[in-house]
N, C-alpha and C positions, 0 to 999 in steps of 0.2 A: 614481393620479386621473388621467381623461381625459375630463373634461367638454367639449372644444372638439374632439368628435372628427367632429360633425357636419358641419364646416365645412371646404371643399374647396381651402382655400388654405394656407398655412403662412404668407404674411407678412401675412393679416389678422387670424390666431391670435397673432401676435407683436403685431401693434399691439393687440388686446384686452387683451393682459397688459401694456404698457406703460401702457394706460390704466388698469386697473385698479390697477396699481402706484400713479398717480398720483391716483387718485379715493381709495384707501386711505388714502394719505397726509396728503391735503387734507384728508378728513373727520376723521382723529383728532386730525392738528393743531388743527381747529376745534374738536372735542370738549373737547381738553387746555385751549386757551385758556378756552373756557366753565369749563372746573373751576377754571381759573385755576393750571394746572400750569405752571413755569418754562417756556421755550423750548426751551432746549438738550436738556430730558427729554422734550419733545413732541417735536421732531423725531427723537429717538434713537428712542424707540418706534415713529415713524412709518416710520423706517427700517426696522426692525425687522419690524415688520407686511408692509411690500410686499415686502422681501425673501422672508418666508415665504410669503406668497401669489405672487410668481412661481416660488421655488422649487417650490409644491405645483404649479401649473401646470406650468410647463417640463421640469419630470421628466415628467409623462407625455407632451409631444410630443415628448421628446428618446430616451426609453426606446426606441423602434425603432431609433435610430442605436446606442446602446453594445448591444445586443442584436447587433447585423448587426456589428459589431467583434469581439464574444467569438465568434460563429459564423464568421465570415471567418475568423479562429485558428483555431476546431477543425477546417473544411473544407481549410484547409492541411494539416492535419495527416492528410488521408486519409478523416475521418470525416464521413460527407454527415447525417448524421440531426437535426443543429439543427437547428431552425427559430424565425422573428422571429413576434412578435406583431403583427398590420396589422390594427388597428381602425380608424385614422382614417382618410380618405377625402383627405386632403391630398398634397402631393407625397413626403413623408416615409412617406405609407403603402403610395403607388405603389412608392417604391423598394424597401420591405419587401416587400410581394407578389412583386415582381419576383425580391428576394433569393430567397425559397423557391420560385419557378419555378425559378429559376438552380440553386441546390441539388437543388433535386428531380431535376432532369434531370441533373444530374452524376451525383449516386448511381445514377440509373438507367444512365446512361451507361458508368458503372465495373459496377454489376451486369452489365450486358449485355456488356461485355468481356470481365468472368471467364466467363460461360456461354458466351461466342463459342469463347474457347481451347478450356476443357473439353469442350465440345462438337463443334469440328471435330474435336478429336483425338480422339473418340470416334467420328464418321461415319468418319473416314478410316481410324482403324485396323481398323476391321470389313474392309472390302474387301482393305484390303493385307494383313492377316492372311491373310484365305482366299487370295487370288492368290499370298503366298508359301510358304503351305502345297503350292498346287497345284504351284508349277514347283520345290520341292523334291522332290515325289515323281515328277516329271519327272524331275528332277536324276538322283535316285537309282534309276531304273528302276523305283518302285513300282508306277506310273503309266503305260499306254503314253499316246504322244499322239493320239488318236482323235478322233474327231468330237463328241463327249460333252465330252471333257475340256477341248478347247479352245473350246468354246461357254461353257463353266463360267469359264475364265478369262476370255472377250471379255465375259460378265456382270458380272464382277468391275470389269473396264477401263471397261465403260461406265456404271457405276454411280460408279465415281471419277470418270469425264467430266463426268454431269448434276450431281453435285454441286458441280465444281470452275465449272461452267458458272454455276450458281446463287449461286454466291458471288461470280462476275464479275459476273453481273447486278446484284444487290444493290450491289456495289460501285460500279459505273458510275452505278447509280442515285440513291447517295448523292451521291458527287463529283460530279454534275450533268455528266460525261462524256457521256452517253446524253442530249442533248434533246430534247425532245417536239416533235414537227412536228406541230400540229394544222390540221386542213383536214376539211371538211364530210365526214362520213363518214352514208350510208345505213344502218341499222342493218338493217335485213330482211333483206339477201343476206350482211351479216357475221353476224349469229346462226344464220341456217340454216347457212353452212359451218363454222363453230364445231360447233353440233351434229351436222353430218354427218361431222365430224373426230372428236367425242369418244364416238361411238356407234362408232366402229372398235376399241376396246379391250374390250369386253363385248359379248356376241351375249344377251344372258341379261335386258342393262337397258333397256328402251325409253326412249328422249329426244325429246323435244318442243319447239317454239320457240312465243314466241305476242308478235308484235310489233305494235304500235299501226299501223296506216297512215299510211304518210306521215311516220315518224317518223326524224331524225336529229340526230346530235350534233358538235359541233365536236370534235373530239377525234384523236389520233394513231392513228390505225387499226390500227400495226402491235402497238402497245403495249396498245391495246384488246382486240384477237384475243389478245393472251397474257392477257388478264385474265378475258376468257371462256373458254378454253382450261383454265386453271390452276382455274377455279370449276367447271367441268364435270367436270375428270378428278378433282376431288374429290368431287363428286355421284357419279359410276359408281362409283368405287373404293370407297364406304361405302355405298351402295347395294344391297339383298339380292338375289337371283335373285327376277327378276320384278317388279322396282320400276320406280319412273317419276322421272325428271330432269326438271324442268321448267325452261326458260329464259323469261324474262318481260320484255319491255320496255315502258314506256308512259310517257308524260309525266307529269312532278312537279313544280309551280310554273313556272319559269322553266329548269328542267333537265330530265333524262332519268333515271328509275328502272331498275335492271336488278336482276334477283332471278334466283336458282337456286336450286332447292327439290327437294331428293331426299327419299326413304322411310327412309335410313338410322336409327343408334342417335341422332340428335342431340349437340349440346352443351349440358352444364349451364349453367344462368347463371351461376354463382357462375365458370366458365371462360371463358368468351365474350371478357373482355377480353385473356388471354392467348393466343388464338390465333393471333393477329397477328404475336407474336413470335418471332424468328427461332428455328431447334431446338424451336420447340412444338409436340407431341405429345402426345394425350391419348389414353387407352389403350382410351375405346370409339369417339373419333372421327376421332381422327389416327394410327389405324394405319397403319403403315407409310411410305414417304418419308423424306428427311432434314428436313421440317420448315420449309422453306424459302420454299413457294408459297405458303403467305399472306403471308406478307412482302412477297414480291415484288408482289403484288397491291395491298396497303395503300399500296408506296410509286409505284406507277403512277398509283391513282389519288387518289393526295396531289399527283402532279405536275401531275395535272389539274384541282385544288382541287377537288376531291370528298372522298366519304367512304365508308365502307364498315363496315358492322357486321352483328352474327347478331340478325337478326327473332328473336321468336318464331313459333313456326310447330306448328300441331295435332301433325305427327309428321315428326320427321325434322328435316333442319337447312335455314334458309332464311336464305342470305348477299344482304344486299341493299347496291345498290352507288348512290350517288345521284350525277349527273356535271352540273355549268352548260353551261350554250351548246345550248339546246336548238334546232332545226329543223325545218322542215318541208317537204316535199315536197309539189310542187303536180302534179297530174293532169293533163293534158291531154284526157284522156276519162274519165268516171265509171268504164266497167269498164274494168279494167287489174290482173286478177290476175294476179300472176309466178308462172309456172308451175314446176314443176321441169324441169330438163334432162332433154332425152330421152335414153336409156342408147342406147349406142354400138350400131347391129347385126353381130352374128357377123359379117358379111361384109367390115367395115371393117377396114384394118392396123393394124397395133398402131401406136400414136402417144402422145404424150405426153396426160395426161388432160386433157380439155375445148380439145384444140389445137383450132383452126380448121380445115376441110379447106380444102386448099389454092388452092379456086376463091373463097374466102372468109377470106386470110389479109387482114389490116388492110393501110393505105394510111398511111405516116406523114404523120403534119400536118406535121412540122419535121424540118430535120436531123439532130437529137439527139430520140433517145427516152427516154425515162422508164423505167427497168428496177426494176424493186420489187428490194429487198435479198433475198437467199435465206432461205427460209421463211416471207416476207409474204405471209399469207394476205388482206391486204386489199387493194381496187384499186389499181392505180396512174393516175397522175394525169398529166396533160400540159396544157399552155396551148393553147390553140387557139379560134379563130373557130369559132361555129357557121354555118355557112352558110346561106345563104335558100332553097337548093332544092336539091333532092336529085342526083348525080350532079356537084356540085363538092367540089373541095377546098378546103381556107382560102382560098389564095389566087384564089379564083373559077375557077381553069382544070378542068378535067376530072379525076378522081383517078385518077391510074395505077396500076396494080395488081402492084407488081415484087413477086418472089419476097423473101421476109426469114423469119427463124426463127420459128418458133410461138411464139405468147405473147408477141408483142414489142410490143406496140404498140395501134392502136385497130384494130376489125373494122371487115370491109367496107361501102362505101356503103350497100349494099340488106341491108336488116335487116329482121324482122319487125314489124307494130305489136304496141306491148305492151312493148317493150325500155327499160331508163331511163337518163338523162342526168341527173347527177349536175352543178349548177353552183351557182356561189355569185351573188348576184342584183348586177351590175355594171349602169350604164346601159345604155342602148342603143349598141348598136355595140361596148361596151368587150368588149375580152377575159371569156372566160368560164372557170371551173375544170370540164374537162370527164373525166367517171370513169369507168372502164371498170368492172363488176360482177366479183365474184368470177369463178372460172374455171367458163364452161360457162354463164353470162350473157352473151353478146356481142350486143354496144353498137357499130353503125356510127357514126361519127364524122360524115358528112356528111347523112344522112338525121334527117328529124325532123318523123314522120308524126307520126298522132293516137293518144294512148295516151302519149306521152312525159311521164316523172315528172321535175321539174324538182327538187333539193334546194336553197330558196334560205337561205341564210345574212345575216343583217343588217351583216356588215360585209367590208368587202373583202377580197381577196385578199392574202396578205402578199408586201411586193416590189411591186405594183402600183397605178400611179400614179392619181389620181382627180384627173380632168377634167373638162372639158365634154363630152357626149355626142355620139357621131359617127353616122352614117350604118352603118344594117345589113351594108353590101355593104362598108364602108373595111376592107381588109383591116390587119391588125395581127399582125405576127411575132411567131410564140408560141414560145416556150421554157417550162422548167419552174418553178417558183418558187422561189426563192433560199431555200435552208435558210437561212442567216445572217440572214435578213430575219425570221424565225421567230425570237423570245425566249422559252424557256418563260417560265414562273411564277418568282418568287421562291419559292424553298424558306425555311422557318424554318431558323434558323440560319445560313445562308449569310453568307459575308465581304462585305464593302461597307459603305461609310457609314451610320452611321446615321441615320434622317431626321429632320424636325424635331420636336422635344418638343411634343407638345402637354399644356398643363397642365389640371388637372382644372377640374369648371366648381365656382364657389364655392359651391354646392350640389348636389355630386355627386346622379346620380340613384339611391336604393337600388334593392337586389334585394326587386323584390314580387312577390304571385302576381298571378294573372290575378284584375281586377276583377269579379265575378259581375256578369251582365247585369241581374238584375235591383234591384242596389244602388241607383243613383240613383231610379227612383221610389220604393224602398221609404225611402229616408232621405227623400227628399223630403215622403213623406206624414206621417212621423213629425215633422219641421220642421214642418209645415205646422198638423198637432196642437198642437206646442205653442206656436205662434203665435199662435193662437186661444185655444186655453184658460188657458195658463198669465200673461200679464203684466197688470197692473193688478188682482189679484185676491189674497184672502187665501191663504194656503197652506193646501190641503186635496186633494180628488178628484182633482182635474186632474193635480198631481203622480202620484198613483198609475198614473191611467191613461193619462201620458205613458208612466212607466217601463213598464208591461206592453207598449205597443206599441212601445217601443223592443226590448225581449227577443224580441217575436215577429219584428220586422224582422231581428234579427241569429241568431237559432236554424235558421235553414238553412244557414248558415258554421259553426254552432256544435252541430251534431248531433253531430260524431264526438268529443265532447269531455262526451257524458251519462256520465260516469261516476261513482262514488260521491262522491270529495272535492267536484268540483264543481257537482254537484245539491246537495250539502248546501251549499256557500256561496252558490249562487244563493235558494235558498229563504232563508238567513240575509239574506241582500241586500234580499229583499222584503219579509222580516219588517221588518227597519230604514227601510225607505222607506213602510211602511204604518203607521208611528209617526204621520207625519204628518196622518192622515186621524181619527187618535183623540186627539191631545194638541196644544195650541193653543200649548204655550209654543215658542216657536222657539229659545230657549235650550238646549233638550233636542232639539227635534226636527230644528237645523240642522246636529252635530255625528252625528246617528244618518244624515242625509243623503249624508252627506260618508262614512260608514264602510259605509252600503249600497254607494254608488259604487264603492269599494277593492274590495269583498269582490267585487261582480261582477265588475270586471276581475280581479281574482282568480283567479274560476273562468272567465274567458272564455280569459285563458292557461294555463291547467293549470299554473301555477307553483307553487312551493311547495314544492321537496324542501331547499331550504336556507335559514335567516334572509335572503339576501340575494335569493333568489329570490321569495318575500313582498315584498319592496316593490317588487322589479322587476316581479311581478306588478300589486300593486297601483296602481302606476304608468305601466302598461303603456298605457292606454288613450289617458291625459292625453301619453304620448310617441309615440304613432301618430300625433298629429294632424299631427307634421311632416311627412310624406312621404305625406301626403295630397291635394295637387296632383297627385303622379304615379298615385298608386293608382285617381285619379277620371277620369285625362285618358283612357283609354281607352272611358270610360263615356261623358264629354262629347262623342268624335268618334264614336262610336257614333251617342250623339242627335241628330247634325248631320250622320252620312253622309248624302249626296243633297242636303242644303240647302247653298247658298253664304253661309254667316251672316256672312262679310267683307261681301258685297255687300249682302246684307241690312242689317247693320248702318250701311254707308256710306249706303243710300240713305233709311233711317229718320230719321237725323242731318241729312243733305242738305232731307229734306222739312222737317222740324222748323224748319231755319235760317229757309225759304222762307217756311212759315206766320207764323213770330214776325216777319220784316222786313215783309212782304205786310198781315202783321193789323194790326200796330202803326198803319201808314199808312191802312188801312182806319177802322181806330177813332177817329183822329183827324179822319178825313174824315166822320163821319158817327156824331151822337150815338144815334139806336137801335142801331146796330150795336155800339158802345163799351159801350151798357149790357149786351147782350147776352152781350158777349166777358165784362163783371166778374161776371156772372151764372155764364156755364159756369167761369169759372178761379177761381171762391172755394173754398177746400178744406173740404170736408164736416167732419164732427166726428170722424170714425175716422182723416182723415190723420193728425192730430196725432200718434196712437201707432203709425203705420205703422213709423217709424224703429227703435221700440221692441220691435215685432211683426218687423221683419226680423232684427233681430239674434238674437231669439232662435230663429227658424226656422234662421239659419245656424250655432248655436251646435246643433242638439240634431240637425241633420242631419250635421252635422260630426261628432259624438259617434258617430251609429249608423253610420257612415262608420266610424271611426276603430275602433270596438268589433266590425265585422266583418273590417278587417285584423288585427285582433289574432288574432280566431279564426283565419284562415285562415295568418298568420304568426304564430306562437307566440313571445315574449321568447324568446331563448338562457339557460337558467339557469346565473347566476352560479357561476364554480367557486371557491372560496377553495384559495389552496394549503394546501398539507398544513404545518402549522407546526410539528405536535406532535412532539417529539424525548426522547431520553434528557436528561434534566435531573438535576444533581446533586442527592440528593435532601436533601441539607441547604439548598439552594436553598428547597424551598418544602413541606417538612414543619416549620422552625420558624416561619414566619409565618402557616402556618395552625392549627398550636399555638396560638400566641398569641392570635391572633384566636377560635378556641374557646373557651380559657380569660376572655378579656374578654366573650365574650358570655354566657357562664356567669356570670359574676360579675354582668353587667349583671340575666339573668332572674334570678338569686337576689334581687336587689333589687327588684325588679319583684315577685316572689312575695310577699316580705316586705310590701312597701307594697299590696298588694292585700288580703291578711289581715290587715293590721294598721289600713286603716281610716283616717279623718280624723287621730285621735287622733298615730297614728303620723307622719303625714305634717307637723302642727305642730309635735310635739315635732323635727323631724330638720329640715326646711326652713323652719321659718317660714313657710309658705305656708298658703292653705287648699285645700281639697281642689278645689275647681274650679279655684282658679289654680295649681295643682300638674297639674290636668288640660291646662287650655289652654297649659302651657307647653312639651308636647311631641309631641303626635300628629304632627304635621307632618316633625318628628326622627326619628321612628320610622320613616315613612313611606320616606323619603329613604334610611336606612340599610339598609330591603328593599332597594330599587332598585340600591342599592351592592354587594348581596350577592349580587344576580343577577350583575352584572358581572364581579364575583370568580369563583364558579362556570363563566361561560361563558367567562374567561381560561385557567381552571387545567385546564377541559375540553378546551381548543382549545390549548394550548401544552406542558403533560405528557403523555408518553405512557411511563407506568412500566410495567413488567413483574411478574408475580410478586408477591411482598408488599407491595411498592411501590405496586400496583394498587392493592391491598386497603384499604391505608391511605390513599391519597387518596379512596378512596371513601369508607371510614369517617370524613374530616376532613371533606370537602364535603356529605354527609347530614346530619353532626353539625351544622355551620352553618346547612344549611337548617331543622334541626327548631328550633334557638334561635331563627333568624329568624321560623319560624310563633310560636313563643309573644311575639316581639316586638311581631306583627303583632297577637293576641290583646290585649295589654297596649294596644297605641294604639287601637283598638278601644273597649275599657275606658273610657281616658281620654277620648275623644271622646262615648262614650255617658254620662260625668260632666258634659262640657261643655256636653255640649246640655241635660241637666237643671238646669241653673241659669242658664243663657242661650238656652236655645231652639233649634228646629232652623232651619235658614237652607239654602239653596240648596247654597252651597258645603259646608256641614257633613253633608248629606245626598252629594254626589260624592265626598266626603273617603271617607265610610263605602262608598258602591261601591267604591272604589278599593282599600280593605284588603281585600273581601274578594274581591275581584278578584285581589290579589295572592297572596293565601292559595290561591285554584287555581291559578295560576300554580306559585308552590309545590309544591302536591301533586302536580302535572304533571312537576317536573323531577326531583323525589324516584322517581316513576314510572318517567322514564327514566332514571334513572341507576342504580335497581335492574335493569333489563333491559339496558341494556349490560354491568352486572355480571355478570350471567347469560350473555352472550355472544350477544344479541338486538339488533335494531337499534333506534334510536332516532329512523328518518326521519320518522316520523310527527308528531316534537313541534311544528316550525313550523306545519304547519296546522292539529294540533289545539288549538293556539294560539289561532289565528286565529277558530277556530270558537268556541272557548269565550269570545273577547272579545266576539265577534257576538251570541253568546246572553247574556252579562252585559249586553249595552246594551237589549237587549229585555226581557231582566228589570227592570232599571233604570225604562224605561220604564214598563213594566207596572206597576211599584209607585206610581207618580205621584206624583211628588217634590213638586209645587206642591199636590196635596191634601194631601200629608202636612206639609207645611211649615204650611198655614193650621190644620190639625187641632192642632199641636201648639201653634200660637201662640194659639189660642181656648182651646181645654181645657186646657191645662198650664200658662197665663202671667195666665189672667183678663182681665177686663174693664181692669184698672188698669195692667195689666203687658204690653199687647200693644205690637209694635211697627208701628207701624198706618204710617209712609212704606216699611215693607219690604214688609206686609202688603199693600198696596194695589196693588202693582205686581207682582201674582202674575198667574197668566192664568187662562182662561176654569175652569180646573180646579179653583180655588179657592171660586169661586162655591156649589156646594153648601153648602159648609162655612161661607159666609159666612151664606149663606140660611138657615141651621139658627137662627141666633143669634136672641133675643128683641130686640124693637124698644126703642127707637130706634138699638141696636145694630147691629142688620142695615141699615136703612136708610141710616144714616151712613156704616157702611165700604161699602155697594154705590153710593151716590153719588159717593164720594172713588176709585173703581176706576176707569181708564183702560177696561178690558176693555168696561166696560157699557156706556159709550157705545158702543163702537163694536158692541156686540151690538144695540143699538136699529136699524141700519141694515141695511138689505134684503141679500144676502145672494145672489151668483151661484152655482147650482148645482156651477158647478167649483170653487167651495171649502169645499165642504160638508166641515163637520169635526164629528166627535162629539162632543166636548167644547163647543165652541161651540152645538151645537144644543141638547147638554142644560139649558146655563145660561139659554139661550134660551127654552128652553119654561118654564123656573123662575120666568124674570123676566116672562114674558108672562102666567103663571097668578098671581104675586103681586109684582107691581110696587113699587119702595123707596117710601117715602113721599114727600110733597111736602118739597121741603129748607126752606121757610118754616116749617113747623111741628117743626123737629129741634133738637136743641141737643146738639151735639157737641161738646164744648168739653175735656169730663174723661174722653175716652176716647184709651188708651194711653199712654204713656210715652216716654222717649227712647231712642232705638235702641240695641242690643248689638252 
């Protein structure tokens, strides 16, 4: 039992438990003193009851701790499957959820470790076996050491090398030995270079890239290039001949979204979470390779704080990468298409790809040049000042052009318009980060003609001091950014001291669905309707009208629940609510309204597969009221978006204060103005009802919102632990046999009594027949309820096999059959008692309850027979709710007040009337009284309070069929004048 799970602080829970214990002890002590119990007995009972309450609540609070202790012992033995139930939201609940996450991670790590050993062994064995066989053939002279044989050996060795290199990459990424070096990266040349390199693998696959203009990202260019290369390589390998692989880059929120789409076989949805695991290969989509490429991609993306997933695609596979840190490149001129590099003419001498000719070789911007690492496809970076005029170097002197190795720095000062420079945005005069694009895009360091593009970052370059701005001509010594200043983001699971603990909120925000956009106006409309039609009027048509409006408001959120059971529950619920339109007696209508509300909540929740599910579903709308502030906050924010609510409220409050202050002064200064103010501030008649109407508005608007929340987020069906087990037959057979024998003896006595009549009763018990009947039917009804409990416990605890199963079913079925006979006896006793003393509301209700219990036992017998035949009985809880609702509707249709009045008037006679009871009946009894002769009719009608109420006008919102019929009868034939009536001889003392 965990009734305090909604609180977010365990110390508050402890405080409530202590308060409950003290209050329980105090209340019990005071009650015992009022009864005259001696002090030490009172104190002992109070202490026992307080300890019981503390144990009941504390057990639920400390249960996760006990489960964690047991789970920790299990994990210490190498078994990671045990989990802890974490339903609370306090510190213990957070600890339990963290423990579950840790256990899951440990289990996953252990599984991956086992799979890693097996997969690495398998992957290494294949090339080693092939290479060994080849070398053995060479040694034995079976094969000649020709080019083909040695090429095969080289392929096997290269496969081993690739596998080892990928494993080393993963190891470096996991351990943090490969830190990321983020810097502004222009995505257009990077994507174009990646597509160009991936296209070399196959000639029959077309590759294309689409990059949003002026798009950049703050990332490590080398690692980002590896991500694109791996994704494009996968797409190329799995595309059919003639297929297309498309690389796209576009803004997404505050970040960048990269996607690679191919036309291959795709990845099935159930297998998508596994494709990023190490050595994970799918038959259709991951054939070939060691299965490490996507694992490396995932590690790199997560190092950058991003995410990768397999998205839905009409055909093929679509990999989506989301990275934070989007940047924008600024164009110096609108027309700046980035053209492809011109191919080298055939007459050019051979040189390294994209090497600038000798006359365009770059001039160093500083004595130290930044050289990219081997295999680095991204542009190199250097720190330099952007000169203010062409032909000058960073220090303002003419740029020398010494000869230096190709590709070792920045291109020459003279460059054509349209080349691009990537910089972070520093203050004027501060040094900027100049980027040379990939090979083939030559960028001079000193020219800044029209069409230049600058990649602007919102943060300073790592290692750069931020200070006051300097003139643009002020030279700053340029140097490469320090790698030590670039701290990679923290990785999950990395070591280090834990951060400060942030305790949960006292009332933590629950997990809620998205609030529908039209919920707030719909709920407000229903609340407004209820506030107009419900208060200060008799119950009637307005209640049904508001119920229909509430159902229409909730229906859009609950339309996915229009299955047979919820529809049946909804119809029964509206039938119960409609009783208030046809019956005037609130002792009948009020319980039916509550029952209709509970059944409607059960219909919205979709629960009811078990007994606890029925209870949880019936209370679901009431329980959904607590998270309403969080659920409605999104709608309130949307309604106030663009409107400064705070300043508006503040201005209104200030205006009110000023008006009150100056208005009082003006009213004191001028009598005419004072009289005008008095007339303005005299409250109208409707103002006194405003608080009540506001309350009704809040209640019904909140109920509509809570019902919508239940429809969108149905409660979880409570699952009872399966307590059934093999119980020794002697332990249950003997009690059930004894109970059946006792019931058989009692049924035999009842049959004898029923057929024996009044003489048998008088001879045996010394009682009259009516006294005998009065003494037992309540007890017999209680016995039947206890039998239901016995059947429930036996069915839920005992799980016999073979013949014992048949024996249990037979004993329980026989017990139910005996109970049905006992219910028939109770109904017969009730009839005898009614014949002697007359019908009353209580006796009518007990009779209806006996009929309902008979229906319940019939359903239990049917469910037992179906379970014995091997069929399920999951329908029993819902069908029992449906039968209960229909029984209430049938009882209301039977019109108990009218039946009571008819029984009193026609069966007991004028002298035997219980007048005090009869005059308290509702408007349903008026037709029966109206049929009596005068002066008896007028005497009774004049004394009935309902007749006086019927003389007053009634608004249309309170229209009721019973009151309408009674009013029409009284209008056609009013009661006689009281002065002409003699009513002293009517009736007898109550029974």
